[in-house]
C-alpha positions in Angstrom: 111.4 125.5 121.3 108.1 126.4 122.1 106.5 129.5 120.3 104.2 131.6 121.2 100.4 131.5 121.7 98.2 131.8 118.4 97.3 134.9 117.2 93.4 135.6 116.5 93.9 135.2 112.9 95.9 131.9 113.1 93.2 130.8 116.0 90.1 131.0 112.9 92.1 129.6 110.2 92.8 126.6 112.8 89.4 126.2 113.6 88.0 126.5 110.1 90.7 123.7 109.0 90.2 121.1 111.9 86.3 121.4 111.1 87.0 120.8 107.3 89.3 117.8 108.7 86.9 116.4 110.9 84.1 116.6 108.3 86.5 115.1 105.4 87.2 111.9 107.7 83.5 111.5 108.7 82.7 111.7 105.0 85.4 109.0 104.4 84.3 107.3 107.1 81.1 107.0 105.4 82.1 104.4 102.8 82.4 101.4 104.8 84.2 99.7 106.9 87.5 96.5 107.0 88.8 94.0 109.0 90.2 96.7 111.5 86.7 98.3 111.8 84.8 94.7 111.9 87.3 93.8 114.7 87.1 96.9 116.6 83.2 96.2 116.6 83.4 93.1 117.7 85.9 93.6 120.6 83.8 96.6 121.9 80.5 94.2 121.9 83.2 92.0 124.0 83.3 94.8 126.2 79.5 95.7 126.9 78.9 92.3 127.4 81.4 92.1 130.3 83.8 89.6 128.4 87.3 89.5 128.1 88.9 90.3 124.9 91.7 88.0 125.2 89.8 84.9 126.5 87.6 85.3 123.7 89.3 86.6 120.0 92.4 86.3 118.4 91.7 89.8 116.2 92.9 91.7 120.0 96.8 92.2 120.1 97.4 95.3 122.4 96.6 96.6 126.1 93.4 97.2 127.4 92.9 100.9 126.7 91.9 100.8 123.6 89.7 97.6 123.9 87.4 99.9 126.4 87.5 103.1 124.5 85.9 100.9 121.9 83.3 99.5 124.1 83.0 103.4 125.3 82.2 104.0 121.5 79.5 101.3 120.9 78.0 102.4 124.5 78.0 106.1 122.8 76.5 104.5 119.5 74.0 102.2 121.1 72.8 104.4 124.0 72.8 107.8 122.8 71.9 107.8 119.2 70.1 104.7 119.4 72.3 103.1 116.3 73.6 99.7 116.1 75.0 99.7 112.5 78.7 99.1 112.0 78.6 102.7 109.9 77.1 104.2 112.9 79.7 102.9 115.0 83.0 103.6 112.1 81.2 107.5 112.4 82.1 107.3 116.1 85.8 105.8 115.9 86.3 108.2 113.4 85.3 111.0 114.9 87.3 110.3 118.2 90.8 109.8 116.2 89.9 112.9 114.5 90.2 114.8 117.3 93.4 112.9 118.2 94.6 114.2 114.9 93.7 117.7 115.8 95.7 117.5 119.1 99.0 116.0 116.9 98.8 119.1 115.0 98.2 122.0 117.9 101.2 120.2 119.6 103.1 120.7 116.4 102.0 124.3 116.2 103.0 124.8 119.7 106.4 123.5 119.7 107.5 124.0 116.0 104.9 126.6 113.9 101.6 126.9 112.7 102.4 126.0 109.3 104.2 122.2 110.6 100.5 121.8 112.4 98.1 122.8 109.3 100.8 120.6 107.2 99.6 117.2 109.3 96.2 118.5 109.9 94.9 118.4 105.8 97.9 115.5 105.4 95.7 113.0 102.7 97.3 110.1 104.0 95.7 110.8 107.3 92.9 111.9 105.9 92.4 108.3 104.6 94.0 106.6 107.2 91.8 108.4 110.0 88.5 108.6 108.3 88.6 105.0 106.3 90.9 103.0 108.0 90.5 104.3 111.8 93.6 102.6 113.1 93.9 104.2 116.1 98.0 104.7 116.0 98.4 108.6 115.8 96.4 107.7 119.5 99.7 105.8 120.4 101.8 108.9 118.6 99.7 111.3 120.4 100.3 109.9 123.8 104.1 109.3 123.4 104.2 113.0 121.5 103.0 114.4 125.0 105.8 112.1 127.2 108.4 113.5 124.4 106.9 116.7 125.2 107.9 115.9 129.4 111.2 114.9 129.2 111.8 117.5 127.0 110.6 120.0 129.6 113.0 117.9 131.8 115.8 118.6 129.8 115.3 122.2 129.2 115.5 123.0 132.5 117.4 120.6 134.1 115.5 120.8 136.9 116.2 118.8 140.3 112.9 117.8 141.0 112.1 114.8 138.6 108.0 115.2 138.1 108.5 115.7 134.5 111.2 112.8 133.9 109.3 110.1 136.0 105.7 111.3 134.2 107.3 111.6 130.6 108.4 107.7 131.7 104.8 107.0 132.8 103.1 108.2 129.7 105.6 106.7 127.3 104.2 103.5 129.3 100.6 104.3 128.6 101.5 104.8 124.6 103.4 101.1 124.4 99.7 99.9 126.1 98.0 101.4 123.7 100.2 99.9 120.8 103.8 99.2 120.5 105.2 101.5 118.0 107.7 103.1 120.9 109.0 100.0 121.9 112.7 100.8 121.3 112.3 104.5 121.5 113.2 104.3 125.4 116.8 102.6 124.0 117.5 105.7 122.7 117.9 107.8 125.8 120.7 105.4 126.3 123.5 106.9 124.3 122.4 110.8 125.9 124.8 112.4 128.6 122.3 113.4 130.1 121.3 110.9 132.7 123.0 109.2 135.9 123.0 105.4 135.6 119.9 105.3 137.9 117.9 107.3 135.7 119.0 105.0 132.5 117.8 102.4 134.7 114.3 104.0 135.1 114.1 104.4 131.2 114.7 101.0 130.3 111.9 99.7 133.2 109.6 102.3 134.0 107.8 102.2 130.1 107.8 98.8 130.5 106.5 98.2 133.8 103.5 100.7 133.1 102.6 98.6 129.7 102.6 95.5 131.9 100.8 96.8 134.5 98.0 96.7 132.1 97.9 93.4 132.3 97.5 92.1 135.6 94.1 91.8 135.9 94.0 89.0 133.3 96.7 87.0 134.3 95.1 85.1 137.5 92.7 83.6 134.9 94.8 80.9 133.0 92.1 81.1 130.0 92.8 85.2 130.2 96.7 84.4 130.9 97.3 82.3 127.5 95.1 84.6 125.6 97.7 87.7 126.5 100.7 85.3 125.8 99.1 84.1 122.3 97.5 87.3 121.1 99.7 90.1 122.4 103.1 88.7 123.5 102.9 85.7 120.5 101.8 88.3 117.9 103.5 88.7 114.6 101.7 91.1 112.3 102.5 90.6 108.9 106.0 89.7 109.4 108.6 90.3 106.3 105.9 92.5 104.6 108.3 95.6 104.7 110.5 97.2 102.5 114.1 96.4 105.0 113.5 92.9 104.8 113.3 93.1 100.9 116.3 95.6 100.6 118.7 93.5 103.4 117.2 90.0 101.4 119.3 91.2 98.1 122.6 91.1 99.8 122.0 88.4 102.3 119.3 85.5 102.5 116.5 86.2 105.1 116.1 82.5 105.8 119.6 82.5 107.0 118.5 85.4 109.3 115.7 84.1 110.4 117.8 80.7 111.6 120.7 82.8 112.6 118.6 84.9 115.1 116.1 82.3 115.9 116.5 82.2 119.8 116.5 85.7 120.2 113.1 86.0 122.4 110.3 88.5 121.2 112.0 89.9 118.4 113.6 86.9 117.1 114.6 86.4 113.1 114.8 89.2 111.3 112.7 91.5 114.0 116.7 91.2 115.6 117.9 93.1 112.4 115.0 95.3 112.7 115.7 96.1 116.8 119.8 96.8 115.7 119.1 98.9 112.6 116.3 101.3 115.0 119.6 101.1 117.9 121.9 102.6 115.6 119.5 104.9 114.5 119.1 106.2 118.0 123.1 106.4 118.3 123.1 108.7 115.5 120.7 110.9 116.1 121.4 111.0 119.7 122.5 114.9 120.1 119.1 115.6 119.0 116.0 117.5 121.6 113.9 115.2 122.8 110.7 116.4 120.8 113.2 115.7 117.6 114.6 112.7 118.7 110.8 111.3 119.1 110.5 112.1 114.9 113.0 110.8 114.0 112.5 107.5 116.0 109.1 107.2 114.2 110.7 107.5 111.1 113.4 104.6 112.0 110.8 102.3 113.1 108.8 102.1 110.3 111.3 102.4 107.6 113.4 99.3 109.0 110.6 97.7 110.1 110.1 93.9 109.4 106.3 93.8 108.7 103.8 97.1 106.8 100.5 97.8 106.9 98.3 100.3 105.7 98.0 102.1 108.8 101.8 102.2 109.3 102.4 104.6 106.4 100.7 107.4 109.0 102.8 106.8 111.9 105.9 109.3 110.3 103.4 111.9 109.4 104.1 114.2 112.4 107.8 113.9 111.6 106.9 114.4 107.9 105.2 117.8 108.5 107.7 119.2 109.9 110.4 117.6 107.9 107.5 119.1 104.8 110.4 121.2 102.3 112.7 118.2 101.6 111.5 116.7 98.4 111.8 112.6 99.7 109.1 113.9 102.0 106.7 114.6 99.5 107.8 111.3 97.0 106.3 109.5 100.3 103.1 111.2 100.5 102.6 110.9 97.1 103.9 106.6 97.2 101.5 106.5 100.4 98.4 107.7 98.8 99.2 105.5 96.2 99.5 102.6 98.0 96.6 103.1 100.3 94.2 103.6 97.0 95.5 100.5 95.9 95.7 98.5 99.1 93.4 95.4 98.9 91.5 96.2 102.3 91.4 100.1 101.9 89.0 102.5 100.8 90.0 102.2 96.7 88.5 99.0 96.6 84.9 100.3 97.9 84.8 103.7 96.2 83.4 103.2 92.9 85.2 106.0 91.2 88.3 104.8 92.8 88.2 101.2 91.9 89.7 101.2 88.4 92.2 103.3 89.7 92.8 100.8 92.7 92.5 97.9 89.9 95.4 99.5 87.8 97.5 100.1 90.9 97.5 96.4 91.8 98.6 95.3 88.4 101.7 97.4 88.7 102.6 96.0 91.5 102.0 98.8 94.0 102.4 97.8 98.0 103.6 99.6 101.0 107.2 98.9 100.7 107.3 102.0 98.0 106.3 104.6 100.1 108.9 102.9 103.0 111.4 102.9 100.4 111.2 106.4 100.4 111.2 106.8 103.9 113.8 104.4 104.3 116.3 106.8 101.7 114.8 109.8 104.2 115.8 108.5 107.5 119.6 107.6 105.5 119.7 111.0 104.1 119.1 112.5 108.2 121.7 110.2 109.1 124.3 111.1 106.8 123.2 114.6 107.5 123.8 114.3 110.9 127.1 112.5 111.0 128.9 115.2 108.5 127.5 118.1 111.2 128.8 115.8 114.2 132.3 115.7 112.1 132.6 118.9 110.8 132.0 120.1 115.0 134.7 117.3 116.0 137.1 119.2 113.6 136.4 123.0 114.5 136.8 122.0 118.2 140.1 120.3 117.9 141.5 123.4 115.2 
């Protein structure tokens, strides 16, 4: 799967477009900030004051890595540039996340094609989410991508030494510690016939253990421990706002689903349906190479999600770059752009020339559910294609 290194001409083009992407995202960050950026600023100040974020605020719901990163951003802003405004802090965060996008683009270039890397780098949805919203889903995706590459190397080389495999699992754990996007991904490996029972157990446990180890420093104090339990493990996001709950709710009452699966710990109610649907997708795509499996997971995770938020729309963009020839991907990108501009918490409400468009889209009822509907259609299309492919292969093998 790995391609040759960039040519001189490709390197020049990539550098020019990478610089453009950074400048564009910094430009978008100059229009102001939303609730998430304000939360990050709050968290950064708590870190600089030596306080534990889990005990001091309900506005941080992840492992500790990002909290200390935003603390570093604030330190750079204050101590290096002598700045104190939220705009300056936003610049530093957007600058860092812009380079995360560049790293993702480079991985696409080296493992797929130069074209795929550039398509991701210049995606307008990524521009707005990284630049204005500055959520850090892309960082969790980058670390997860790196972990998938390591496991891919292990499968590709079929080495007796397990270094790539173990490192890959640890890196996946760090991705979970950043954000919980890959929470179901290790389960997908259980459907592959490449692993012994011991390795299957490692797949289920090592990433989770790494994730949990991030909270060890905070469990000894009862206030900190209560904050972790409430703000991280008890966090529910914007439940039932995704496309999938509305789709399923057209056939089965959501209240009934919530009640039937209320006994399930952590992923209770419709979240359990999300879990089961994602597991089904893992079984369907079990024969894909690991890196492609990772892309399909990102699509399934968002398509089946019980919740939706603007930043979710950026999670599957590396998969969309690889599948860019599929017209459904284009519809997803266009609808995502419209949903972001029409959002009440994004750039459309602060940029004067976008405000009329924002109001019109709100009146039309534009929500994240529309692009997620196209993502769901894309996933079903890919699943049907995969099932047919396996059916044909089985018929040929038995002929």
